[in-house]
C-alpha positions, 0 to 999 in steps of 0.5 A: 199367588203363584211363584212367577207372579210372586217373583214379578211383584218382588222385582217390581217392589225392589225397584222402588226400595230406598234407604227409608223402605222398611220390611213392613212397607214391602210386606204391605205392598206385596199384600196389596198386590195379592189382594188386587189379584184375588179381587180380579179373580173373584170378578172373573168368577162372578163373585161380586155384587154391584154397588146398588146391591151393597146399598140394599143389603146395608139397609136391611142389615142396619134396620 
């Protein structure tokens, strides 16, 4: 995650902070947003498999 994206996400998260928000909550939200970004980048690079491919692989692994 580049620093501009990090700043954008931190500002977005900060808007939702209230008296019950913990540092752990903020970390979890930031981690989720980072995971979503990484998944989108993997998809753009074609590093994904279809649901049917997962089912086929699972059948082989679970034998």
